[in-house]
Backbone as CSV, one residue per row, in Angstrom:
resi,resn,N_x,N_y,N_z,CA_x,CA_y,CA_z,C_x,C_y,C_z
1,MET,-91.553,-78.376,30.589,-91.496,-77.007,31.508,-90.358,-77.129,32.185
2,TYR,-89.762,-76.029,32.319,-88.361,-75.744,32.964,-88.743,-74.876,34.344
3,VAL,-88.644,-75.469,35.454,-89.007,-74.904,36.713,-87.740,-74.379,37.645
4,VAL,-87.877,-73.279,37.986,-86.667,-72.672,38.855,-87.244,-72.168,40.300
5,THR,-86.463,-72.674,41.226,-86.933,-72.019,42.555,-85.792,-71.131,43.117
6,VAL,-86.136,-70.176,43.912,-84.901,-69.445,44.367,-85.284,-68.993,45.500
7,GLU,-84.436,-68.995,46.701,-84.510,-68.682,48.087,-83.562,-67.667,48.197
8,PHE,-83.957,-66.272,48.599,-83.071,-65.126,48.894,-83.201,-65.146,50.346
9,VAL,-82.299,-64.539,51.203,-82.141,-64.152,52.352,-81.576,-62.738,52.201
10,ALA,-82.342,-61.868,52.599,-81.954,-60.389,52.421,-81.015,-59.921,53.673
11,ARG,-80.045,-59.130,53.372,-79.475,-58.436,54.603,-80.181,-57.780,55.323
12,PRO,-79.783,-57.479,56.569,-80.729,-56.706,57.659,-80.899,-55.283,57.161
13,GLY,-82.103,-54.931,57.146,-82.395,-53.699,56.688,-82.665,-53.542,55.216
14,ARG,-82.698,-54.572,54.415,-82.696,-54.528,52.879,-83.867,-55.407,52.393
15,ALA,-84.530,-56.085,53.265,-85.540,-56.813,52.800,-86.855,-55.999,52.195
16,ASP,-87.225,-54.988,52.680,-88.232,-54.352,51.935,-88.000,-53.740,50.507
17,ALA,-86.785,-53.195,50.408,-86.270,-52.589,49.151,-86.009,-53.771,48.100
18,PHE,-85.540,-54.888,48.679,-85.194,-55.960,47.756,-86.539,-56.465,47.414
19,LEU,-87.445,-56.837,48.122,-88.867,-57.280,47.827,-89.400,-56.272,46.722
20,ARG,-89.397,-54.873,46.951,-90.130,-54.191,45.882,-89.372,-54.200,44.572
21,GLU,-88.096,-54.410,44.400,-87.266,-54.831,43.291,-87.660,-55.886,42.699
22,MET,-87.768,-57.057,43.444,-88.144,-58.382,43.154,-89.714,-58.213,42.390
23,VAL,-90.506,-57.536,42.974,-91.908,-57.870,42.459,-91.860,-56.943,41.172
24,ALA,-91.179,-55.963,40.994,-91.118,-55.065,39.595,-90.390,-56.009,38.791
25,ASN,-89.411,-56.853,38.924,-88.740,-57.782,38.199,-89.576,-58.998,37.621
26,ALA,-90.165,-59.479,38.573,-91.341,-60.555,38.377,-92.281,-60.130,37.216
27,ALA,-92.859,-58.865,37.554,-93.949,-58.331,36.641,-93.463,-58.339,35.307
28,ALA,-92.224,-57.500,35.140,-91.630,-57.320,33.842,-91.397,-58.661,33.087
29,SER,-91.086,-59.734,33.968,-90.897,-60.937,33.256,-92.001,-61.762,32.666
30,ARG,-93.257,-61.465,33.542,-94.418,-62.090,33.128,-94.947,-61.302,31.974
31,GLU,-94.906,-60.098,32.033,-95.437,-59.054,30.748,-94.580,-59.295,29.596
32,ARG,-93.201,-59.361,29.664,-92.431,-59.145,28.640,-91.707,-60.247,28.010
33,GLU,-91.867,-61.234,28.789,-91.056,-62.601,28.159,-92.164,-63.670,27.757
34,PRO,-92.154,-63.995,26.673,-93.289,-64.964,25.939,-92.905,-66.445,26.586
35,GLY,-91.594,-66.835,26.957,-91.295,-67.922,27.382,-91.543,-68.045,28.824
36,CYS,-91.835,-67.105,29.747,-92.190,-66.953,31.105,-93.488,-67.467,31.398
37,ARG,-93.934,-68.737,31.836,-95.329,-68.889,32.187,-95.715,-68.631,33.667
38,GLN,-94.894,-68.525,34.617,-95.288,-68.188,35.729,-94.167,-67.799,36.406
39,PHE,-94.356,-66.692,37.413,-93.264,-66.328,38.297,-93.861,-65.515,39.481
40,ASP,-93.842,-66.408,40.535,-94.642,-66.131,41.954,-93.481,-65.696,42.684
41,VAL,-93.693,-64.477,43.440,-92.822,-64.088,44.608,-93.620,-64.205,45.832
42,CYS,-92.828,-64.974,46.632,-93.510,-65.114,48.121,-92.488,-64.823,49.183
43,ALA,-92.953,-63.977,50.107,-92.181,-63.613,51.145,-92.579,-63.957,52.563
44,SER,-91.656,-64.239,53.391,-91.555,-64.685,54.682,-91.982,-63.179,55.491
45,ALA,-92.927,-63.246,56.445,-93.378,-61.962,57.188,-92.380,-61.754,58.092
46,ASP,-91.445,-62.457,58.885,-90.710,-62.437,59.833,-89.154,-62.684,59.710
47,ASP,-88.575,-62.939,58.552,-87.057,-63.303,58.526,-86.349,-62.796,57.255
48,GLY,-87.140,-62.197,56.373,-86.319,-61.594,55.280,-86.253,-62.447,54.178
49,VAL,-87.050,-63.494,54.196,-86.727,-64.655,53.030,-87.651,-64.259,51.883
50,VAL,-87.318,-64.281,50.592,-88.039,-64.297,49.546,-87.766,-65.652,48.764
51,PHE,-89.150,-66.144,48.369,-89.205,-67.521,47.576,-89.507,-67.304,46.470
52,LEU,-88.916,-67.583,45.249,-89.498,-67.560,43.913,-89.858,-68.932,43.414
53,TYR,-90.995,-69.020,42.570,-91.380,-70.022,41.937,-91.572,-69.732,40.388
54,GLU,-90.567,-70.086,39.555,-90.796,-69.570,38.101,-90.727,-70.872,37.259
55,VAL,-91.623,-70.622,36.260,-91.825,-71.769,35.167,-91.468,-71.206,33.863
56,TYR,-90.796,-71.609,33.091,-90.411,-71.394,31.563,-90.941,-72.594,30.620
57,ASP,-90.824,-72.298,29.588,-91.131,-73.113,28.621,-89.946,-74.337,28.463
58,ASP,-88.728,-73.707,28.374,-87.577,-74.604,28.440,-86.434,-73.881,29.028
59,ARG,-85.483,-74.391,29.034,-83.999,-73.871,29.541,-83.529,-72.615,28.754
60,ALA,-83.717,-72.489,27.248,-83.565,-71.494,26.576,-84.472,-70.318,26.975
61,ALA,-85.601,-70.458,27.292,-86.474,-69.333,27.861,-86.063,-68.757,29.083
62,PHE,-85.346,-69.668,29.813,-84.820,-69.175,31.249,-83.679,-68.393,30.890
63,ASP,-82.733,-69.013,29.942,-81.646,-68.394,29.791,-81.746,-66.983,29.127
64,ALA,-82.859,-66.920,28.360,-83.298,-65.442,27.644,-83.853,-64.512,28.846
65,HIS,-84.264,-65.124,30.088,-84.761,-64.463,31.065,-83.889,-63.485,31.737
66,VAL,-82.574,-64.354,32.275,-81.336,-63.757,32.823,-80.577,-62.775,31.856
67,ALA,-81.047,-62.697,30.431,-80.159,-62.039,29.716,-81.042,-60.522,29.463
68,THR,-82.318,-60.493,29.936,-83.160,-59.239,29.574,-82.466,-57.922,30.357
69,PRO,-82.677,-56.877,29.825,-82.408,-55.677,30.443,-82.713,-55.492,31.703
70,HIS,-84.217,-55.711,31.984,-84.547,-55.581,33.269,-84.397,-56.616,34.318
71,PHE,-83.760,-57.812,34.009,-83.129,-58.750,35.051,-81.668,-58.355,35.368
72,GLU,-80.869,-57.810,34.251,-79.652,-57.230,34.516,-79.823,-55.987,35.429
73,ALA,-80.543,-55.292,35.393,-80.896,-54.027,36.159,-81.192,-54.550,37.542
74,PHE,-82.143,-55.301,37.608,-82.534,-55.837,39.034,-81.345,-56.290,39.651
75,ASN,-80.571,-57.268,39.117,-79.288,-57.988,39.451,-78.418,-56.827,40.018
76,ALA,-77.929,-55.980,39.236,-77.058,-55.158,39.578,-77.280,-54.186,40.758
77,ALA,-78.821,-53.702,40.787,-79.291,-52.944,42.059,-79.331,-53.862,43.289
78,THR,-79.284,-55.112,43.369,-79.765,-55.762,44.451,-78.701,-56.978,45.004
79,VAL,-77.591,-56.954,44.282,-76.604,-57.893,44.435,-75.919,-57.707,45.719
80,ASP,-75.823,-56.589,46.189,-75.059,-56.408,47.666,-76.192,-56.397,48.843
81,TRP,-77.633,-56.614,48.545,-78.580,-56.519,49.630,-78.803,-58.161,49.800
82,ILE,-78.188,-59.111,49.184,-78.384,-60.651,49.436,-77.333,-61.014,50.360
83,GLU,-77.893,-61.798,51.410,-76.873,-62.489,52.255,-76.728,-63.900,51.774
84,ARG,-77.720,-64.413,51.227,-77.820,-65.647,50.727,-78.755,-66.094,49.623
85,LYS,-78.202,-66.891,48.712,-79.075,-67.103,47.430,-79.137,-68.642,47.189
86,THR,-80.130,-69.375,47.121,-80.142,-71.097,46.655,-80.788,-70.933,45.397
87,VAL,-80.534,-71.407,44.444,-81.333,-71.635,43.217,-81.225,-73.184,42.877
88,ARG,-82.378,-73.688,42.472,-82.695,-75.144,42.110,-83.514,-75.072,40.702
89,THR,-83.131,-76.041,40.103,-83.913,-76.367,38.813,-84.525,-77.632,38.702
90,TYR,-85.746,-77.520,38.008,-86.499,-78.785,37.931,-87.181,-78.956,36.510
91,ALA,-87.545,-80.163,36.246,-88.428,-80.404,35.064,-89.561,-80.885,35.553
92,ARG,-90.702,-80.254,35.310,-91.952,-80.276,35.607,-92.498,-81.948,35.103
93,VAL,-92.986,-82.713,35.917,-93.266,-83.972,35.782,-94.987,-84.115,35.506
94,ASP,-95.712,-83.520,36.518,-97.322,-83.397,36.418,-97.573,-82.121,36.963
95,PRO,-98.640,-81.574,36.353,-99.322,-82.273,35.134,-98.420,-82.209,33.753
96,PRO,-98.490,-83.114,33.051,-97.935,-83.217,31.922,-98.047,-81.955,30.805
97,VAL,-97.000,-81.649,30.235,-97.131,-80.502,29.296,-97.807,-81.115,28.036
98,SER,-99.060,-80.201,27.582,-99.824,-80.759,26.291,-99.405,-79.937,25.060
């Protein structure tokens, strides 16, 4: 499994709109992408931080995710709303993939 975490810090005044767009993007990913196994959206109540935890079958499934029309539309709509973005990737170790 290929795991991606992303931490976004929204620009002042953009956190609510960004979160709405992110939730829609995550739902589309879960519903339409066969290689997307999990896409959790978490938000801090007080500082505009949005944290994602995403699990894909493999790197190819993640690459397919970022090429989808819904992701491209989300990215284009929100790119100017982000103050900072930190992406990390991992290989899931436990529980093992069966």
